[in-house]
C-alpha positions, 0 to 999 in steps of 0.5 A: 710528538704530542707528548713532547708538546705537552711537556713543553707547555708544562715547562713554559707554565713553570717558567712563567710562574718563576718569572712572575715571582721574579717580577714581584721580587723586582718590584719589592726590590725597588720599594726596598731600595727607596726605603733603604732597608739593606737587610730586606734588600739582601733577602730579596737578592738571595731569593732572586738568585734562587729563582734564577737557578730554577729558571736555568734548570727549566730553560735547559729542560726546554732546550732539550724538548725543543731539540727533540721537537725540531728533529721530529718536525725536520726544522733547521738547527737552532730553532726558536720558540717562535719558529716552533709555534709556526711549525705546530698545529692547534691547539698546541700552537695557540697555547705556546703562543700565549706562554711566549707572549706572557713570558716575553712581556714579563721579561721586558717588565723585569728589565725595565724595573731592573734598570730603574733599580740600578739607577736608584742604587747608583744614585744612592751610592753617589749620595752616600759618597757625597755625604761622606766627603762632606762630613770628612772634608776629603775632596775626591779627585781622579786616581790618575792625572794626565802624566800617569802618576798617582794623585793622592786625595787630601783632607780638609777637616777631620771627624775626630778632634785628636787634641781632646 
């Protein structure tokens, strides 16, 4: 069982490193969205996707180790890391608790930054849409009206003068 606990700690250490990288990328994403650098944003998103795949692999390894530990400790089905921490003795329980707190805190921070990034991106899209409508003179209207029929958009002015 000691071997499995050491393996679990190693897995959590790797997951923590990945979450730290993800946290850093989310902060960079926020700066990039504010600056409007689409090329850099695309690069950041690719890096995030790569980290998500790595996290998924480590999560699967963690689940397998926890299942082995669950059986060794005769714990009920679907045991969480918190429950496992309570069932283990020192020094493993304290090490596991530290990793659990750090990872949980990072995940909360990442979630907060992501919500901010979503707001910034949605605001940027809305702003671009409004500028486009202003420049083209196309009024935006709902796609459907109460009677269920398709309502068409109409154009007030054109960007290109076709007379010349």
